[in-house]
VEXNULUM-517577 format. One line per field, with one value per residue (C-alpha): residue number from 0; residue in one letter; x, y, z. Coordinates in Angstrom, 2 decimals, padded with zeros to 5 digits, m for minus. Each point is the difference from the previous one (the first is absolute). Example, Ala and Ser with C-alpha at 12.3 -4.5 7.8 and 13.67 -1.06 7.14 Angstrom:
# residues 2
resi 0, 1;
resn A, S;
east 012.30, 001.37;
north m004.50, 003.44;
up 007.80, m000.66;
//
This chain:
# residues 276
resi 0, 1, 2, 3, 4, 5, 6, 7, 8, 9, 10, 11, 12, 13, 14, 15, 16, 17, 18, 19, 20, 21, 22, 23, 24, 25, 26, 27, 28, 29, 30, 31, 32, 33, 34, 35, 36, 37, 38, 39, 40, 41, 42, 43, 44, 45, 46, 47, 48, 49, 50, 51, 52, 53, 54, 55, 56, 57, 58, 59, 60, 61, 62, 63, 64, 65, 66, 67, 68, 69, 70, 71, 72, 73, 74, 75, 76, 77, 78, 79, 80, 81, 82, 83, 84, 85, 86, 87, 88, 89, 90, 91, 92, 93, 94, 95, 96, 97, 98, 99, 100, 101, 102, 103, 104, 105, 106, 107, 108, 109, 110, 111, 112, 113, 114, 115, 116, 117, 118, 119, 120, 121, 122, 123, 124, 125, 126, 127, 128, 129, 130, 131, 132, 133, 134, 135, 136, 137, 138, 139, 140, 141, 142, 143, 144, 145, 146, 147, 148, 149, 150, 151, 152, 153, 154, 155, 156, 157, 158, 159, 160, 161, 162, 163, 164, 165, 166, 167, 168, 169, 170, 171, 172, 173, 174, 175, 176, 177, 178, 179, 180, 181, 182, 183, 184, 185, 186, 187, 188, 189, 190, 191, 192, 193, 194, 195, 196, 197, 198, 199, 200, 201, 202, 203, 204, 205, 206, 207, 208, 209, 210, 211, 212, 213, 214, 215, 216, 217, 218, 219, 220, 221, 222, 223, 224, 225, 226, 227, 228, 229, 230, 231, 232, 233, 234, 235, 236, 237, 238, 239, 240, 241, 242, 243, 244, 245, 246, 247, 248, 249, 250, 251, 252, 253, 254, 255, 256, 257, 258, 259, 260, 261, 262, 263, 264, 265, 266, 267, 268, 269, 270, 271, 272, 273, 274, 275;
resn M, K, E, R, N, Y, R, R, G, L, F, C, A, L, L, I, V, V, F, L, C, S, V, Q, A, I, T, T, E, D, L, L, G, A, G, N, A, Q, S, S, Q, P, I, S, S, I, V, A, G, A, T, N, Q, P, P, L, A, K, S, L, M, P, D, Q, E, G, P, L, T, A, G, S, T, I, I, W, T, G, N, A, Y, D, P, D, G, D, K, L, L, Y, Q, F, W, L, N, G, P, I, T, G, N, T, W, K, P, M, T, G, W, K, E, N, N, T, W, N, W, T, T, S, Q, I, D, S, G, V, N, I, I, D, M, R, I, R, D, G, R, H, A, A, P, W, G, Y, D, S, H, I, S, A, E, Y, V, I, N, N, A, V, G, I, G, D, S, I, R, T, N, S, K, P, S, L, I, S, V, K, S, D, H, P, S, P, Q, D, K, G, T, I, V, T, W, T, A, K, G, Y, D, P, D, T, D, T, I, L, Y, Q, Y, L, L, K, G, S, S, T, E, D, Q, W, L, P, M, T, A, W, T, T, N, N, V, W, I, W, D, T, G, Q, S, K, A, G, I, Y, M, I, E, V, R, I, R, D, G, Y, H, A, D, V, E, N, S, D, N, Y, E, M, V, P, F, V, I, L, Q, K, G, I, I, E;
east m091.48, 002.14, m000.21, 001.05, 003.01, 000.92, m000.06, 002.03, 002.62, 000.18, 000.49, 002.84, 001.65, m000.07, 001.53, 002.84, 000.74, 000.08, 002.27, 002.42, 000.19, 000.70, 002.66, 001.62, 000.12, 001.60, 002.45, 001.13, 000.56, 001.92, 002.10, 000.89, 001.00, 002.00, 001.65, 001.11, 001.34, 001.96, 001.53, 001.24, 001.10, 002.99, 001.42, m000.18, 001.41, 002.91, 000.82, m000.19, 002.04, 002.60, 003.64, 002.66, 002.97, 003.63, 001.89, 002.78, 003.36, 000.42, 003.26, 002.97, 002.04, 002.89, m000.03, 003.55, 001.46, 003.01, 002.72, 000.64, 002.85, m000.23, m001.62, m002.79, m003.65, m002.38, m003.77, m001.79, m003.66, m002.20, m003.36, m002.60, m003.59, m002.85, m003.05, m002.28, 001.40, 001.21, 002.52, 003.52, 003.00, 003.57, 003.29, 003.51, 002.80, 003.69, 002.46, 003.54, 003.45, m001.30, m002.43, 002.56, m001.73, m003.10, m003.50, m000.58, m003.07, 000.78, m003.49, m002.99, m003.40, m001.28, m002.44, 002.82, 001.22, 003.41, 003.32, 002.97, 003.19, 003.01, 003.01, 003.42, 003.33, m001.25, m002.70, 002.65, m000.72, m003.14, m003.19, m003.48, m002.97, m003.31, m003.43, m002.63, m003.71, m003.10, m003.61, m000.50, m002.51, 002.17, 003.57, 000.80, 001.26, 003.60, m000.57, m000.90, m002.36, 002.36, 003.49, 002.33, 003.81, 002.58, 003.80, 002.16, 003.79, 001.87, 003.55, 002.67, 002.83, 000.69, 001.01, 002.64, 000.16, 000.75, 001.51, m001.56, 001.26, 000.59, m001.93, 002.01, m001.00, m000.83, 002.18, m001.04, 001.90, m001.19, m002.38, m000.60, m002.26, m001.12, 000.95, 003.34, 000.21, m000.80, m003.50, m002.57, m002.97, m002.82, 002.23, m001.23, 002.94, m000.18, 002.26, 000.98, 001.87, 001.57, 000.72, 001.61, m000.72, 002.41, m002.88, m002.32, m002.41, m002.61, 001.36, m002.11, 000.79, m000.84, 000.70, 000.48, 000.48, 001.69, 000.18, m001.80, m003.48, 000.49, 001.51, 003.28, m001.58, 000.03, m003.50, m000.99, m001.21, m001.05, m000.89, 002.10, m000.77, 001.40, m000.23, 003.51, m001.19, m001.08, m001.34, 000.75, m002.18, 002.25, m002.81, m001.32, 003.35, 001.78, 003.22, 003.09, 002.47, m001.42, 001.26, m001.68, 000.51, m000.84, m000.24, m000.28, m000.78, m000.90, m001.99, 002.64, 002.10, m001.06, m003.48, m002.43, 001.54, 003.48, 001.72, 002.55, 001.72, m000.53, 001.40, m000.44, 000.13, m000.06, m002.25, m000.58, m003.31, 000.20, m002.58, 000.28, 003.69, 000.60, 000.29, m002.21;
north 009.80, m002.25, m002.80, 002.33, 001.23, m003.58, m001.02, 003.04, m000.77, m003.62, 000.99, 002.39, m002.64, m002.48, 002.59, 000.65, m003.73, m000.51, 003.01, m001.13, m003.51, 001.20, 002.39, m002.74, m002.40, 002.57, 001.08, m003.56, m000.77, 003.21, m000.66, m003.50, 001.38, 002.75, m002.47, m002.21, 003.02, 001.18, m003.42, m000.39, 003.57, 000.17, m003.26, 001.19, 003.35, m001.57, m002.33, 002.76, 002.46, m002.42, 001.18, m002.60, 000.23, m000.53, m002.99, 000.34, m001.80, m001.41, m001.97, m001.34, m002.82, m002.30, m003.68, 000.35, 002.79, 001.79, 000.55, m003.07, m000.80, 000.43, m002.98, m000.33, m000.09, 002.12, m000.32, 003.30, m000.04, 003.07, 000.53, 002.58, 000.86, 001.27, 001.41, m001.03, m003.49, 000.77, m002.28, 001.37, 000.03, 000.03, 001.14, m000.26, 002.52, 000.00, 002.80, m001.26, m000.63, m002.14, 002.74, 002.78, 001.19, 001.03, m001.49, m002.89, m002.30, m003.62, m001.30, 001.08, 000.64, m003.33, m001.46, m001.90, 001.92, m001.70, 000.51, m002.40, 002.05, m002.08, 002.16, 000.11, 001.64, 003.17, 000.35, 000.38, 003.07, 001.81, m000.81, 001.48, m002.15, 001.74, m001.64, 002.02, m000.83, 001.10, m001.10, 001.54, 002.60, 002.92, 000.41, 000.42, m003.11, 001.07, 000.82, m001.73, 000.55, m000.80, m001.39, m001.14, m000.42, m002.05, 000.13, m003.08, m000.46, m002.59, m000.74, 000.29, m001.81, m003.70, m001.63, m002.72, m001.53, 002.84, 002.18, 002.16, m000.06, 003.41, 000.60, 001.11, 002.49, m001.22, 000.88, 001.08, m002.26, 001.25, 002.32, m000.83, 001.13, m002.14, 002.83, 001.86, 003.77, 002.04, m000.86, 001.91, 001.41, m002.55, m002.99, m002.22, m000.60, m002.75, 000.44, m002.89, 000.32, m002.79, 000.20, m002.32, m000.33, m002.03, m000.85, m001.00, 002.74, 001.15, 002.93, 003.00, 001.99, 003.53, 001.73, 003.75, 002.18, 003.38, 001.93, 002.24, m001.30, 000.35, 003.52, m001.56, m001.13, m003.56, m001.45, m003.52, m002.15, m002.86, m000.43, m002.27, m003.46, m003.52, 000.31, 000.71, 000.93, 003.40, 000.57, 003.50, 001.27, 002.71, 001.22, 001.79, 001.74, 002.88, m000.59, 000.65, m001.44, m001.97, m001.65, m003.16, m000.82, m003.31, m000.18, m003.10, m000.70, m003.03, 001.78, m000.51, 003.09, 003.02, 001.47, 000.44, 003.36, m001.50, m003.13, m002.56, 000.11, 001.68, 000.42, 002.64, m000.65, 002.66, m000.40, 002.20, 000.40, 001.36, 001.91, m001.61, m000.52, 003.47, 000.98, 003.00;
up 016.60, 002.21, m002.55, m002.82, 002.02, 000.86, m003.67, m000.98, 002.67, m001.03, m003.64, 000.89, 002.13, m002.90, m002.34, 002.46, 000.35, m003.77, m000.42, 002.69, m001.38, m003.51, 001.25, 002.08, m002.97, m002.29, 002.61, 000.74, m003.68, m000.48, 003.05, m001.22, m003.38, 001.62, 002.34, m002.89, m001.84, 003.03, 000.64, m003.59, m000.72, 002.31, m001.42, m003.59, 000.99, 001.83, m002.89, m002.59, 002.03, 001.39, m000.30, m000.75, 002.35, m001.11, 001.45, 002.56, 000.06, 003.50, 000.18, m002.00, 001.55, m001.10, 000.88, 001.37, 002.08, m001.47, m000.68, m002.14, m002.36, m003.77, m001.69, 002.56, m001.02, 002.05, m000.34, 000.56, 001.02, 000.11, 001.64, m000.89, 000.87, m002.16, 001.86, m002.87, m000.45, m003.54, m001.71, 000.48, m002.31, 001.31, m001.50, 001.47, m000.62, 000.93, 000.67, 000.52, m001.49, m002.86, m001.11, 000.26, 003.19, m001.93, 000.14, m002.41, m000.18, 000.83, m000.89, m002.00, 001.60, 001.33, 002.53, 001.75, 003.05, 000.15, m001.80, m000.01, 000.01, m001.04, 000.82, m001.66, 000.70, m001.68, 002.66, 002.70, 002.09, 001.13, m001.91, 000.32, m000.99, m000.71, m000.37, m001.86, m000.12, m001.91, m000.44, m003.45, 001.23, 001.03, m001.27, m003.69, m001.88, 000.63, 003.67, 003.25, 002.93, 002.86, 000.64, 002.74, 000.04, 001.88, 000.12, m000.38, 000.06, m002.06, 001.12, m002.70, 001.80, m000.42, 003.29, m000.01, 003.47, 002.40, m002.71, m002.69, m003.55, m001.59, m003.18, m003.05, m002.68, m003.52, m002.99, m003.48, m002.40, m003.39, m001.87, m003.67, m002.86, m002.94, m002.43, 000.02, 000.16, m002.07, m001.27, m002.03, 001.85, 000.12, 000.76, 002.83, 002.33, 002.64, 003.00, 002.27, 003.29, 002.02, 003.71, 002.52, 003.72, 002.20, 002.36, m002.87, 001.05, m002.48, m002.01, m000.99, m003.15, m001.11, m003.33, m000.36, m003.10, m000.53, m003.26, m002.48, 000.81, 003.77, m000.10, 001.15, 003.27, 001.33, m000.34, 001.11, m002.86, 002.32, 003.64, 002.22, m001.33, m000.20, m003.79, m001.32, m003.52, m001.34, m003.53, m001.31, m002.85, m001.40, m002.25, 003.09, 000.57, m001.72, m001.92, 002.08, 002.48, 002.94, 003.15, 001.27, 003.66, 001.66, 003.79, 002.17, 003.66, 002.12, 002.72, 002.70, m000.50, m002.09, 000.30, m002.88, m000.95, m000.38, m001.30, 001.08, m003.39, m003.39, m003.50, m002.73, m003.76, m002.79, m003.03, m003.08, m001.86, m003.57, m002.03, m003.44, 000.49, 001.47, 003.67, 000.72;
//
């Protein structure tokens, strides 16, 4: 009886050992597999769910402190930061006398974060320089992710020793068309204005039109520009009596809404030889 019980106990003990060993082996393998899965899962999840951050414009600095006199060249350098290390594109804008105090782009989008601003007499006054940045992942093609601005003054007076020379206004000498009035509707009329500035400052021109097609209101046909020529396609206008006005300014005197000098010229457009 004792021997039978001994054998039975020994047999049970062997079964328990085999069971525990097999369980331990399976559990270890499963744990290793689970451990590998846990170590790789967070990485893939982070990569797949990562959110790209927009860049930030940090600074915009000139290489020379202002104010400076007209004719100076100022190098503007901007700095920006992108949390994701994306390649950045920069664009420089100007708001000042030469742009009619409205925002105008001075460069296209580029990887270079500097802009060389060569000033002229027309830049005399208060200017605002704006640097805009983008990484191509956030803003629309016509927009930007971040920007930063700086103000800069260009002096408009020319110093002679201890005295300052007074700047004179420009004069409008002539306004001519390549076709005399009247003309049939559809004629292309080229207008040319000529101005004179005693200080040899750059002259800006603007053409305005008033008549049947403008409801007898003065409408600008051009922006302020150094181009003294305007081409008038009368095919886009109604027949009738018109007034053409040419305004000039040199940026020293009148603001963008006014002129230093102007001249008005009448012109008649016919409808098959008849004025409507």
